[in-house]
GUGUDREN-106331 format. One record per residue (C-alpha): residue in three letters; chain; z, y, x. Coordinates in pm, whole numbers. Layout:
! residues N
+-----+----+--------+--------+--------+
|  aa | ch |      Z |      Y |      X |
+-----+----+--------+--------+--------+
| ALA |  A |      Z |      Y |      X |
...
+-----+----+--------+--------+--------+
//
This chain:
! residues 98
+-----+----+--------+--------+--------+
|  aa | ch |      Z |      Y |      X |
+-----+----+--------+--------+--------+
| VAL |  A |  -1943 |  -1440 |   3408 |
| VAL |  A |  -1725 |  -1514 |   3108 |
| GLY |  A |  -1663 |  -1251 |   2840 |
| VAL |  A |  -1392 |  -1239 |   2580 |
| GLU |  A |  -1464 |  -1070 |   2250 |
| GLU |  A |  -1196 |   -983 |   2001 |
| ILE |  A |  -1274 |  -1125 |   1658 |
| PRO |  A |  -1119 |   -933 |   1369 |
| MET |  A |   -875 |  -1141 |   1165 |
| VAL |  A |  -1029 |  -1231 |    832 |
| SER |  A |   -787 |  -1246 |    545 |
| SER |  A |   -779 |  -1535 |    303 |
| LYS |  A |   -556 |  -1373 |     43 |
| TYR |  A |   -445 |  -1060 |   -135 |
| SER |  A |    -98 |   -920 |    -80 |
| LEU |  A |    112 |   -610 |   -129 |
| ASP |  A |    408 |   -598 |    109 |
| GLN |  A |    744 |   -431 |     64 |
| ASN |  A |    743 |    -76 |    198 |
| TYR |  A |    927 |     -5 |    522 |
| PRO |  A |   1176 |    147 |    557 |
| ASN |  A |   1330 |    101 |    215 |
| PRO |  A |   1526 |    306 |    116 |
| PHE |  A |   1332 |    586 |    282 |
| ASN |  A |   1359 |    960 |    347 |
| PRO |  A |   1110 |   1120 |    325 |
| SER |  A |    829 |    887 |    439 |
| THR |  A |    755 |    515 |    432 |
| LYS |  A |    472 |    276 |    515 |
| ILE |  A |    304 |     40 |    270 |
| THR |  A |    102 |   -252 |    406 |
| TYR |  A |   -142 |   -467 |    213 |
| THR |  A |   -414 |   -726 |    261 |
| ILE |  A |   -738 |   -763 |     69 |
| GLU |  A |   -944 |  -1080 |     53 |
| LYS |  A |  -1279 |   -936 |    -50 |
| PRO |  A |  -1443 |   -597 |      1 |
| GLY |  A |  -1402 |   -362 |   -294 |
| VAL |  A |  -1251 |    -43 |   -428 |
| VAL |  A |   -877 |    -31 |   -357 |
| LYS |  A |   -644 |    191 |   -558 |
| ILE |  A |   -281 |    250 |   -461 |
| LYS |  A |    -66 |    469 |   -685 |
| VAL |  A |    300 |    569 |   -705 |
| PHE |  A |    490 |    602 |  -1035 |
| ASP |  A |    834 |    727 |  -1136 |
| VAL |  A |   1074 |    523 |  -1353 |
| LEU |  A |    920 |    674 |  -1668 |
| GLY |  A |    577 |    542 |  -1571 |
| ARG |  A |    432 |    883 |  -1480 |
| GLN |  A |    193 |    879 |  -1186 |
| VAL |  A |    337 |   1097 |   -908 |
| ALA |  A |     84 |   1018 |   -632 |
| GLU |  A |   -248 |    850 |   -565 |
| LEU |  A |   -243 |    724 |   -209 |
| LEU |  A |   -581 |    555 |   -203 |
| ASN |  A |   -895 |    521 |   -412 |
| GLN |  A |  -1178 |    404 |   -191 |
| GLN |  A |  -1400 |    117 |    -83 |
| GLN |  A |  -1248 |   -105 |    186 |
| ASN |  A |  -1356 |   -417 |    371 |
| THR |  A |  -1161 |   -743 |    394 |
| GLY |  A |   -850 |   -709 |    610 |
| SER |  A |   -498 |   -578 |    644 |
| TYR |  A |   -419 |   -209 |    607 |
| GLU |  A |   -130 |     36 |    614 |
| VAL |  A |    -88 |    359 |    420 |
| ASP |  A |    183 |    626 |    461 |
| PHE |  A |    367 |    779 |    166 |
| ASN |  A |    559 |   1104 |    199 |
| GLY |  A |    805 |   1167 |    -82 |
| SER |  A |    934 |   1503 |     41 |
| ASP |  A |    823 |   1674 |   -283 |
| LEU |  A |   1002 |   1418 |   -504 |
| SER |  A |   1365 |   1383 |   -601 |
| SER |  A |   1583 |   1090 |   -500 |
| GLY |  A |   1543 |    781 |   -710 |
| LEU |  A |   1355 |    462 |   -782 |
| TYR |  A |    975 |    460 |   -765 |
| PHE |  A |    708 |    196 |   -811 |
| TYR |  A |    389 |    155 |   -611 |
| SER |  A |     94 |    -51 |   -726 |
| ILE |  A |   -230 |   -182 |   -586 |
| GLU |  A |   -541 |   -265 |   -784 |
| THR |  A |   -857 |   -416 |   -639 |
| GLY |  A |  -1095 |   -650 |   -816 |
| SER |  A |   -885 |   -894 |  -1017 |
| PHE |  A |   -575 |   -844 |   -797 |
| LYS |  A |   -292 |   -622 |   -923 |
| ALA |  A |     63 |   -600 |   -788 |
| THR |  A |    360 |   -364 |   -815 |
| LYS |  A |    671 |   -321 |   -599 |
| LYS |  A |    981 |   -101 |   -609 |
| MET |  A |   1098 |    151 |   -350 |
| MET |  A |   1397 |    383 |   -325 |
| LEU |  A |   1386 |    744 |   -208 |
| LEU |  A |   1725 |    871 |    -85 |
| LYS |  A |   1763 |   1234 |     19 |
+-----+----+--------+--------+--------+
//
């Protein structure tokens, strides 16, 4: 008898991907990869630098993840989303069109 066991993919890098779809209305997906376990924070800011949402603030293991963002309470415009975990920080732009 031969068994096949799925082995989770282990990441060897950090990344923050471009949201999809972009532009979006009213929701979008943000994917990211973390190299080492740790606290992951993902936040959304408006063009004036004011935080408008905190999507994540929790401990996560190594791997690739996806988080949904719903901007139905926000007005159309340019927004920034950022990730912070350990020494890795990254920011990307996204456009909400209503």
